[in-house]
Structure formats: C-alpha cells, structure tokens
C-alpha positions in Angstrom: 36.8 -1.4 111.2 37.6 -0.5 114.8 36.3 2.6 114.3 33.4 1.9 112.1 32.2 -0.8 115.2 32.3 2.1 117.7 30.1 4.1 115.2 27.7 1.9 114.8 27.4 0.9 118.6 27.3 4.6 119.3 24.2 5.1 116.8 22.8 1.9 118.0 22.8 2.4 121.8 23.0 5.8 121.7 26.2 7.0 122.9 28.1 9.9 122.6 31.9 10.8 122.0 33.4 12.9 124.9 34.1 15.6 123.1 30.6 16.2 121.0 28.5 19.1 122.1 26.7 20.0 124.2 27.2 16.6 126.6 30.9 18.0 127.0 29.7 21.4 128.2 26.8 19.8 130.0 30.3 17.4 131.5 32.5 20.5 132.3 29.6 22.4 134.0 28.6 19.3 136.1 32.6 18.8 137.1 33.0 22.5 138.2 29.6 22.6 140.3 31.4 19.6 142.2 34.7 21.0 142.5 33.4 24.4 143.4 30.9 22.9 146.3 32.8 20.2 147.7 36.6 19.5 148.7 37.0 16.4 147.0 40.3 14.5 146.8 41.2 13.9 143.1 41.0 10.2 143.0 37.2 11.0 144.6 36.3 13.1 141.9 38.0 11.2 139.3 35.7 8.3 140.4 32.8 10.4 140.3 33.5 11.8 136.5 34.0 8.1 135.4 30.4 7.3 137.0 28.6 10.2 135.5 30.1 10.0 132.0 29.1 6.3 132.3 25.8 7.2 132.9 25.3 9.8 130.6 26.5 7.2 128.1 29.6 8.9 127.2 32.4 7.1 125.5 35.0 7.4 128.4 37.9 9.4 127.1 41.9 8.2 128.2 42.9 8.8 131.7 45.3 10.9 131.4 42.8 12.8 129.5 40.5 12.9 132.1 43.0 13.8 135.1 44.1 16.6 133.0 40.6 17.9 132.8 39.8 17.0 136.6 42.6 18.8 137.7 42.5 21.8 135.6 38.9 22.7 136.4 39.9 21.8 140.0 42.8 24.7 140.0 40.2 27.1 138.2 37.6 26.7 141.0 40.2 27.0 143.8 41.1 30.4 142.1 38.0 31.9 141.6 37.7 30.9 145.5 40.6 32.3 146.1 39.8 36.2 144.4 36.1 36.2 146.0 37.5 36.2 149.3 40.5 38.2 149.2 38.4 41.1 147.8 36.1 40.7 150.5 38.1 42.2 153.7 39.2 46.3 153.6 42.9 47.0 153.1 43.1 47.4 156.5 41.6 44.3 157.8 44.1 42.6 155.2 46.9 44.0 157.0 45.9 42.7 160.2 46.2 39.6 158.5 49.4 39.7 157.4 50.5 40.3 160.9 49.1 36.6 161.7 52.5 35.4 160.2 54.9 38.0 161.4 57.1 37.4 164.6 56.5 39.9 167.0 59.6 41.8 168.5 61.1 40.0 171.4 59.1 36.8 171.1 59.5 33.4 169.3 56.0 32.5 167.9 53.7 33.7 165.4 50.0 35.0 166.9 49.1 32.3 164.1 51.2 29.7 166.3 49.2 31.0 169.5 45.9 31.3 168.3 45.9 27.4 166.8 47.2 26.0 169.7 44.3 25.2 171.9 44.3 24.8 175.6 46.0 21.5 177.0 44.9 21.8 181.0 42.1 22.3 183.1 43.3 24.9 185.3 42.1 28.5 185.9 45.1 30.0 184.1 44.5 27.9 181.0 40.8 29.3 181.2 42.3 32.8 181.3 44.2 32.0 178.4 41.2 30.5 176.5 39.1 34.0 177.1 42.3 36.0 175.9 42.3 33.6 172.5 38.9 34.4 172.1 39.4 38.1 172.4 42.7 38.0 170.5 40.5 36.5 167.5 37.5 38.9 167.6 39.7 41.7 167.0 40.2 41.0 163.1 36.1 41.6 163.4 35.5 38.6 160.6 32.0 37.7 161.9 30.7 40.7 160.2 31.6 39.6 156.7 29.1 38.3 154.7 30.3 34.8 152.9 26.7 33.7 152.7 28.0 33.1 148.5 31.3 31.0 149.8 30.8 27.3 150.3 31.1 26.6 154.0 33.3 22.9 153.2 36.0 25.1 151.1 36.3 27.8 154.0 36.5 25.0 156.6 39.1 23.2 154.0 40.6 26.6 153.9 41.0 27.2 157.7 42.2 23.1 158.3 44.9 24.2 156.0 45.9 27.1 157.9 45.9 25.1 161.5 48.1 22.4 159.7 50.8 24.6 157.5 53.8 25.8 158.1 54.0 29.7 158.8 57.0 29.9 156.7 54.7 28.0 153.8 51.7 30.4 154.4 54.3 33.5 153.6 55.2 32.2 150.4 51.5 31.7 149.2 50.4 34.2 146.6 48.8 37.2 147.8 44.8 36.1 146.9 45.4 32.7 148.5 47.3 33.8 151.7 44.7 36.3 152.3 41.8 34.1 151.5 43.7 31.1 154.1 43.7 33.7 157.1 40.4 35.0 156.3 39.3 31.5 156.7 40.9 30.7 159.9 39.5 33.6 161.7 36.2 33.2 160.4 35.7 30.0 161.2 38.2 29.4 163.8 36.2 31.9 166.5 33.7 29.1 166.7 36.4 26.7 167.5 37.7 29.2 170.4 34.3 29.4 171.9 34.0 25.9 172.2 37.3 25.5 173.7 36.9 28.3 176.3 33.4 26.5 177.2 34.3 23.3 177.1 37.4 24.4 179.8 34.9 26.1 181.5 32.4 23.5 182.1 35.2 21.1 182.8 36.9 23.4 185.6 32.9 23.6 187.1 32.4 20.2 187.1 35.8 19.8 189.1 35.2 22.3 191.4 31.7 20.7 192.1 32.6 17.3 192.6 34.9 18.3 195.0 33.0 20.8 197.2 30.4 17.7 196.9 32.9 15.0 198.0 33.9 18.0 201.0 30.5 18.2 201.9 29.8 14.3 202.7 33.0 13.6 204.5 31.8 16.8 206.9 28.5 15.4 207.0 30.1 12.1 208.2 32.3 13.7 210.4 29.3 15.4 211.8 26.8 12.5 212.3 25.3 12.2 215.8 27.1 9.0 217.7 23.5 7.6 219.0 22.5 7.6 214.9 25.2 4.7 214.5 24.3 1.0 214.9 24.9 -0.3 218.6 27.4 -2.6 217.6 29.6 -0.2 215.9 30.0 1.8 218.8 32.9 2.1 220.9 33.3 0.2 224.0 32.5 2.9 226.8 29.7 4.2 224.7 28.0 1.2 224.6 28.2 0.6 228.0 26.9 4.1 228.8 23.9 2.9 226.4 23.6 -0.2 228.2 23.5 1.4 231.7 21.1 3.9 230.6 18.7 1.4 229.5 18.9 0.1 233.3 18.3 2.9 235.1 
C-alpha cells in the first residue's frame, strides 16, 4: 500500500521520481553548473540541491545517495578545471612554476614561501622588498595567458589554497592539479603584490608628509616675530621695552 500511495500522490500532484528522465538529467546539469562556476562547500551545495528538487517537484532520495552524487559531480568539475588549467602554460612555463616548490641551494625557504608573505613593516627597505616581489611574480608572465573560460571564483579558490597549504602537501599533488594551483597563484597574486606595494608606498608618503608638516609648523612657531605675541605673553624685558616705546 505504501508504494501504491506514493504513485497515486505522484500522479495527483505532478511529482517525479528522482531517477526518472528527463528530470534527473536536468538536475545533474544544474548541479554540474553550480559546481563549475562556484566553489561552494558540500553542505551548502547539498542544501541548494534539496531546495531545487523540492521546487521541481522531485521525490527526495536518501541522504547518502544525494551526498555521493554531489561529491561525484564536484570531483568531476574539479578534475576538468585542473586539466584545462594545466594545459594552458607552455612546457617552459610549467617547469618555471615547478621551481616555486624547490628550495634553492644555500637557502631555507622556497620561492613560494617568500612570495606569499606580504610586507609587515612600513619602511624603505620593506618597499624595496615589495617591488622585488612584484618583479618576481612578473617573471612567470602569466598575466598574458587567456583564462577567460575559467571561472574567476574557482581561480581565486585555487590561489587561496596555494597561499595556505604546506609546500610538502603541494609537492604531492597530482601533476595537473599542482600546475593548475601554481598557475592560479601566479595569475591571481600579481594584483595582490601590486596592491601591497602601492599600499606600502602610500603609507610611506603619508608618514613623510605628516613629518614634514609637523617640522614646518614647529619651525614657523620658532620664527614668529616677538611683536605678534599678545602683550601678556611677552617676557618682562620685552614688555618694559614696549611700554617705554609707547611713552616716547
């Protein structure tokens, strides 16, 4: 009776089974589009999928069934993104990206560790270091690549992963994912290092301007003529001289 009632309700109110076509295909296409254009967490995507199925009058499947389906679609979209990104740079650029994870001889840090660490002090040496950081990012020449077909949100998500993950973890990624992550970092982080250098330059200029203004005001106070001060503020000998001058 339970199954009979379910079919009667479906026929009466226009509901569809989760695996029926073409509703299931339309749902997969909608889910893949969400996973491709946005970097939403699994819980958020699960809630959106539930709301979409209810809105489309589709009988909800089991929780585990929907979770596995969403995870599979997200993984498929991520693999496609990594393959597309890793195929864009030339072999020379890929080799140059790989050097970000290698420790140069005589040093203790990788180039990636140095590049993703922004300025922490407002000083002239810090500004010089920030400009060297801009030049180091521009050496990869990733700003000239055509990434118009790649969602910006996914690029920023990959770049954030490169700025927070351990270098050892990045080294053990699959080649296409590793190249895609480093490419997203160098492509996106160019604007970040430019902003850091400009903010640091602006802070230095404000400091220099305020210091010059303060010194100018102090110098002006020191050079004010004695007669411009009020009579009660003058020294005793100056007041006596002023009184004598008026009498004469």
